[in-house]
MIGUVEX-677710 format. One record per residue: residue number from 1; x, z, y of N, C-alpha, C in turn. Coordinates in Angstrom, 2 decimals. Layout:
BEGIN
    nr        nX        nZ        nY       caX       caZ       caY        cX        cZ        cY
   NUM         X         Z         Y         X         Z         Y         X         Z         Y
...
This chain:
BEGIN
    nr        nX        nZ        nY       caX       caZ       caY        cX        cZ        cY
     1     -2.23    -36.17    -61.42     -1.04    -36.13    -62.25     -0.47    -34.72    -62.20
     2     -0.38    -34.11    -63.35      0.15    -32.77    -63.43      1.63    -32.75    -63.76
     3      2.18    -31.56    -63.80      3.60    -31.40    -64.11      3.92    -31.94    -65.50
     4      2.99    -31.77    -66.44      3.22    -32.27    -67.81      3.34    -33.78    -67.83
     5      2.63    -34.47    -66.93      2.71    -35.92    -66.90      4.07    -36.41    -66.41
     6      4.77    -35.59    -65.65      6.09    -35.97    -65.17      7.14    -35.83    -66.27
     7      7.06    -34.75    -67.05      8.08    -34.47    -68.05      7.76    -35.01    -69.44
     8      6.53    -35.43    -69.66      6.14    -35.95    -70.96      5.58    -37.35    -70.80
     9      5.73    -38.14    -71.85      5.11    -39.46    -71.85      4.48    -39.71    -73.20
    10      3.49    -40.59    -73.22      2.77    -40.87    -74.46      3.55    -41.86    -75.32
    11      3.58    -41.57    -76.61      4.27    -42.41    -77.59      3.39    -42.50    -78.83
    12      3.35    -43.67    -79.45      2.61    -43.84    -80.70      3.39    -43.19    -81.85
    13      2.66    -42.44    -82.68      3.24    -41.80    -83.86      2.46    -42.28    -85.08
    14      3.18    -42.70    -86.10      2.54    -43.21    -87.32      2.66    -42.17    -88.42
    15      1.53    -41.83    -89.01      1.49    -40.91    -90.15      1.82    -41.71    -91.40
    16      3.00    -41.46    -91.96      3.46    -42.23    -93.11      2.58    -42.03    -94.34
    17      1.90    -40.91    -94.42      1.00    -40.65    -95.54     -0.27    -41.49    -95.51
    18     -0.72    -41.83    -94.31     -1.95    -42.62    -94.16     -1.69    -44.11    -94.06
    19     -0.50    -44.50    -93.56     -0.20    -45.91    -93.32     -0.07    -46.67    -94.64
    20     -0.70    -47.86    -94.70     -0.64    -48.72    -95.89      0.23    -49.95    -95.67
    21      0.82    -50.08    -94.47      1.72    -51.20    -94.20      1.01    -52.52    -93.99
    22     -0.21    -52.49    -93.47     -0.96    -53.74    -93.26     -0.48    -54.51    -92.03
    23      0.22    -53.86    -91.12      0.80    -54.45    -89.92     -0.22    -54.96    -88.90
    24     -1.45    -54.49    -88.97     -2.43    -54.84    -87.95     -1.95    -54.32    -86.59
    25     -1.37    -53.13    -86.60     -0.88    -52.52    -85.36      0.27    -53.32    -84.76
    26      1.14    -53.83    -85.61      2.29    -54.61    -85.14      1.81    -55.85    -84.39
    27      0.79    -56.52    -84.93      0.26    -57.73    -84.30     -0.54    -57.41    -83.03
    28     -1.09    -56.19    -82.93     -1.92    -55.84    -81.79     -1.11    -55.33    -80.59
    29      0.09    -54.86    -80.81      0.88    -54.25    -79.73      1.28    -55.30    -78.70
    30      0.85    -55.15    -77.44      1.18    -56.15    -76.43      2.65    -56.15    -76.02
    31      3.35    -55.05    -76.25      4.76    -54.97    -75.86      5.72    -55.13    -77.03
    32      5.18    -55.40    -78.20      6.00    -55.54    -79.42      6.86    -54.31    -79.67
    33      6.26    -53.13    -79.43      6.98    -51.87    -79.63      6.96    -51.45    -81.09
    34      6.15    -52.11    -81.91      6.09    -51.81    -83.35      6.71    -52.95    -84.12
    35      7.46    -52.60    -85.16      8.11    -53.62    -85.98      8.13    -53.15    -87.42
    36      7.86    -54.05    -88.33      7.88    -53.66    -89.74      7.66    -54.84    -90.65
    37      7.80    -54.58    -91.95      7.58    -55.59    -92.98      6.30    -55.24    -93.74
    38      5.61    -56.23    -94.28      4.38    -55.94    -95.03      4.64    -54.95    -96.16
    39      3.76    -53.97    -96.26      3.88    -52.96    -97.30      4.72    -51.76    -96.91
    40      5.36    -51.79    -95.73      6.18    -50.66    -95.29      5.61    -50.10    -93.97
    41      5.98    -48.88    -93.70      5.52    -48.22    -92.47      6.27    -48.82    -91.29
    42      5.54    -49.32    -90.28      6.23    -49.88    -89.10      6.99    -48.81    -88.33
    43      8.03    -49.25    -87.66      8.81    -48.36    -86.81      8.37    -48.53    -85.36
    44      8.32    -47.43    -84.64      7.94    -47.46    -83.22      9.21    -47.45    -82.39
    45      9.37    -48.45    -81.55     10.49    -48.48    -80.61     10.06    -47.68    -79.39
    46     10.57    -46.46    -79.27     10.14    -45.55    -78.21     10.56    -46.01    -76.82
    47     11.53    -46.90    -76.75     11.94    -47.44    -75.45     10.94    -48.46    -74.93
    48     10.18    -49.08    -75.83      9.20    -50.08    -75.43      7.78    -49.54    -75.38
    49      7.48    -48.56    -76.20      6.11    -48.03    -76.32      5.71    -47.30    -75.04
    50      4.54    -47.66    -74.51      4.03    -47.00    -73.31      2.84    -46.09    -73.64
    51      2.51    -45.99    -74.92      1.43    -45.09    -75.34      0.06    -45.56    -74.90
    52     -0.16    -46.87    -74.87     -1.44    -47.41    -74.41     -2.58    -47.12    -75.39
    53     -2.26    -46.98    -76.68     -3.28    -46.63    -77.67     -3.94    -47.81    -78.36
    54     -3.55    -49.03    -78.05     -4.16    -50.20    -78.69     -3.91    -50.18    -80.19
    55     -2.68    -49.84    -80.58     -2.34    -49.80    -82.01     -3.18    -48.76    -82.74
    56     -3.42    -47.63    -82.12     -4.23    -46.57    -82.73     -5.69    -47.02    -82.86
    57     -6.17    -47.79    -81.88     -7.56    -48.26    -81.93     -7.78    -49.27    -83.03
    58     -6.79    -50.13    -83.31     -6.99    -51.19    -84.31     -6.61    -50.78    -85.73
    59     -5.95    -49.65    -85.90     -5.50    -49.24    -87.23     -6.71    -48.91    -88.12
    60     -6.88    -49.62    -89.23     -8.05    -49.37    -90.09     -7.93    -48.07    -90.90
    61     -6.77    -47.46    -90.94     -6.55    -46.25    -91.74     -6.38    -44.99    -90.88
    62     -6.56    -45.13    -89.57     -6.37    -44.01    -88.63     -5.02    -43.32    -88.85
    63     -4.00    -44.14    -89.04     -2.65    -43.61    -89.30     -1.83    -43.45    -88.03
    64     -2.37    -43.88    -86.90     -1.59    -43.83    -85.66     -2.28    -42.90    -84.67
    65     -1.49    -42.03    -84.09     -1.98    -41.14    -83.04     -1.03    -41.25    -81.86
    66     -1.57    -41.06    -80.69     -0.75    -41.07    -79.48     -0.41    -39.62    -79.16
    67      0.86    -39.34    -79.11      1.35    -37.97    -78.87      2.22    -37.95    -77.62
    68      2.31    -36.79    -77.03      3.19    -36.60    -75.87      4.60    -36.27    -76.36
    69      5.57    -36.90    -75.72      6.97    -36.64    -76.05      7.72    -36.30    -74.78
    70      8.61    -35.32    -74.87      9.41    -34.91    -73.73     10.31    -36.05    -73.31
    71     10.26    -36.38    -72.03     11.10    -37.44    -71.49     12.33    -36.80    -70.86
    72     13.50    -37.20    -71.29     14.74    -36.59    -70.86     15.10    -36.96    -69.43
    73     14.77    -38.13    -68.96     15.20    -38.59    -67.65     14.72    -37.68    -66.52
    74     13.42    -37.34    -66.40     13.03    -36.44    -65.32     13.67    -35.06    -65.43
    75     13.84    -34.57    -66.65     14.49    -33.27    -66.83     15.93    -33.33    -66.34
    76     16.62    -34.42    -66.65     18.00    -34.60    -66.23     18.10    -34.60    -64.70
    77     17.21    -35.35    -64.04     17.24    -35.40    -62.58     16.86    -34.06    -61.96
    78     15.95    -33.33    -62.60     15.60    -32.01    -62.09     16.81    -31.08    -62.15
    79     17.56    -31.14    -63.24     18.76    -30.32    -63.37     19.79    -30.70    -62.30
    80     19.94    -32.00    -62.04     20.88    -32.44    -61.01     20.46    -31.95    -59.63
    81     19.17    -31.99    -59.34     18.68    -31.53    -58.04     18.93    -30.03    -57.87
    82     18.64    -29.26    -58.91     18.86    -27.81    -58.84     20.35    -27.51    -58.67
    83     21.19    -28.21    -59.41     22.63    -28.01    -59.32     23.15    -28.36    -57.92
    84     22.71    -29.49    -57.39     23.16    -29.90    -56.06     22.70    -28.90    -55.00
    85     21.47    -28.41    -55.13     20.96    -27.42    -54.18     21.77    -26.13    -54.26
    86     22.09    -25.72    -55.47     22.86    -24.49    -55.65     24.26    -24.63    -55.06
    87     24.90    -25.76    -55.30     26.24    -25.97    -54.77     26.23    -26.03    -53.25
    88     25.21    -26.66    -52.68     25.09    -26.73    -51.23     24.91    -25.35    -50.64
    89     24.03    -24.55    -51.25     23.80    -23.20    -50.76     25.07    -22.36    -50.89
    90     25.78    -22.49    -52.00     27.02    -21.75    -52.20     28.04    -22.12    -51.13
    91     28.18    -23.41    -50.88     29.15    -23.87    -49.89     28.78    -23.35    -48.50
    92     27.50    -23.39    -48.17     27.08    -22.94    -46.85     27.33    -21.44    -46.66
    93     27.18    -20.67    -47.71     27.38    -19.22    -47.62     28.86    -18.87    -47.60
    94     29.65    -19.55    -48.42     31.05    -19.17    -48.60     32.05    -19.97    -47.77
    95     31.61    -20.94    -47.00     32.56    -21.70    -46.18     32.89    -20.89    -44.94
    96     34.12    -21.00    -44.43     34.48    -20.24    -43.23     33.69    -20.75    -42.03
    97     33.27    -19.82    -41.20     32.52    -20.18    -40.00     33.45    -20.89    -39.03
    98     32.97    -21.90    -38.40     33.78    -22.64    -37.45     33.22    -22.42    -36.05
    99     34.09    -22.06    -35.13     33.66    -21.91    -33.74     33.72    -23.28    -33.08
   100     33.14    -23.36    -31.90     33.13    -24.64    -31.19     34.54    -25.11    -30.85
   101     35.45    -24.17    -30.61     36.81    -24.56    -30.25     37.57    -25.13    -31.44
   102     37.12    -24.86    -32.66     37.81    -25.37    -33.85     37.31    -26.76    -34.24
   103     36.23    -27.20    -33.67     35.68    -28.50    -34.04     36.34    -29.61    -33.25
   104     36.46    -30.77    -33.84     37.06    -31.91    -33.17     36.02    -32.55    -32.26
   105     36.45    -32.95    -31.07     35.56    -33.64    -30.15     36.05    -35.07    -30.01
   106     35.16    -36.03    -30.18     35.60    -37.42    -30.04     35.90    -37.76    -28.58
   107     36.90    -38.60    -28.39     37.23    -39.08    -27.04     36.19    -40.12    -26.66
   108     35.68    -40.03    -25.46     34.65    -40.97    -25.01     35.27    -42.34    -24.71
   109     34.54    -43.39    -25.05     34.97    -44.74    -24.70     33.93    -45.33    -23.76
   110     34.32    -46.34    -23.01     33.41    -46.97    -22.07     32.35    -47.76    -22.82
   111     31.14    -47.86    -22.26     30.12    -48.68    -22.90     30.59    -50.12    -22.99
   112     30.36    -50.75    -24.11     30.79    -52.13    -24.32     32.21    -52.25    -24.79
   113     32.90    -51.14    -24.95     34.29    -51.17    -25.40     34.32    -51.43    -26.90
   114     35.30    -52.21    -27.33     35.41    -52.53    -28.75     36.45    -51.67    -29.46
   115     36.94    -50.65    -28.78     37.93    -49.78    -29.39     37.26    -48.86    -30.40
   116     38.03    -48.49    -31.40     37.54    -47.51    -32.35     37.46    -46.15    -31.67
   117     36.44    -45.37    -31.92     36.40    -44.03    -31.33     37.59    -43.22    -31.82
   118     38.21    -42.51    -30.90     39.37    -41.70    -31.26     38.95    -40.25    -31.34
   119     39.57    -39.53    -32.22     39.28    -38.12    -32.38     40.52    -37.34    -31.98
   120     40.34    -36.40    -31.06     41.47    -35.58    -30.67     41.25    -34.17    -31.20
   121     42.26    -33.63    -31.83     42.17    -32.28    -32.38     42.85    -31.32    -31.41
   122     42.14    -30.27    -31.00     42.70    -29.28    -30.09     42.66    -27.94    -30.80
   123     43.27    -27.89    -31.95     43.26    -26.67    -32.74     44.71    -26.24    -32.94
   124     45.28    -25.59    -31.93     46.68    -25.20    -31.96     46.75    -23.69    -32.13
   125     47.57    -23.24    -33.07     47.76    -21.81    -33.27     48.82    -21.34    -32.28
   126     48.37    -20.82    -31.15     49.26    -20.43    -30.06     50.14    -19.24    -30.46
   127     49.65    -18.37    -31.30     50.43    -17.19    -31.68     51.73    -17.58    -32.38
   128     51.73    -18.67    -33.14     52.95    -19.13    -33.80     54.01    -19.52    -32.76
   129     53.59    -20.26    -31.74     54.52    -20.69    -30.71     54.99    -19.52    -29.85
   130     54.11    -18.56    -29.58     54.51    -17.39    -28.82     55.56    -16.59    -29.57
   131     55.38    -16.44    -30.88     56.36    -15.72    -31.69     57.69    -16.46    -31.71
   132     57.65    -17.77    -31.76     58.89    -18.56    -31.74     59.61    -18.38    -30.41
   133     58.86    -18.36    -29.30     59.45    -18.21    -27.98     60.02    -16.81    -27.81
   134     59.36    -15.78    -28.33     59.87    -14.41    -28.23     61.19    -14.27    -28.98
   135     61.27    -14.91    -30.16     62.53    -14.85    -30.91     63.65    -15.55    -30.17
   136     63.31    -16.61    -29.47     64.32    -17.38    -28.74     64.65    -16.72    -27.40
   137     63.82    -15.76    -26.97     64.09    -15.05    -25.74     63.48    -15.70    -24.53
   138     62.61    -16.66    -24.72     61.95    -17.31    -23.59     60.50    -16.84    -23.55
   139     59.91    -16.96    -22.41     58.52    -16.57    -22.28     57.64    -17.78    -22.56
   140     56.54    -17.55    -23.24     55.65    -18.66    -23.55     54.50    -18.68    -22.61
   141     54.58    -19.18    -21.49     53.58    -19.05    -20.50     52.76    -20.18    -20.32
């Protein structure tokens, strides 16, 4: 399976110039992907057609060919993957570095305890409190 097989899928295409509207293809399609009235060119339901080629094999006028068509779904997911990767890389590069002292450490609980784990934050800006104490005339020791 090559890259083209991922982004393209086979679909039946009817040449309106060759088709005589005999509907042999409509009756032969196992998925009922072709629909039409006698004397008119059948329509291909691209959501149902798997490009098996049975309709092309039974057409007495060689009016049906199996062609590759770009499938939007894999392209859409590829764009999402690239976008998510780019955003992740951007965030990793531009996020502020965190030291170990800035990270929260969970409080340990005893084995078998049914308490929810508690998180204690020890991220205090001491310089703010020291400045407050200096203004008040007390030492912040």
